[in-house]
C-alpha angles and dihedrals in degrees: 000000000000101000113108091218090057090053091049091049091048092051091052090048090050090052090054093047093049090052090050090050091049092050095043099046105025090241116188109250093233089069093052095094091054091049090049092053092046093049093048091052091048091051092048090050091048090049091052091051096047095045095043090237118142114243105247135177088267090057091050090049090050090052090051091048092049093048095047091045090052091051092049093045092052093045093049094048095045092049093048096051098037112131 
């Protein structure tokens, strides 16, 4: 996964998954960044298995970028639309 568009799509998908996890389990919002990072690493690992691509340092960095982007995206949107 080296395409920037794939990382952007993954970060949006992670935001949606974190919201689903929060709604399904009643997760405290302060743990959402940790869940986002964990989910992004899980998805990168699953991608490497399904595509028969070895998990390299670049893949791990892409997972970190996607997770941190998801956290920043969620934080920015929630701050903007806060009542």
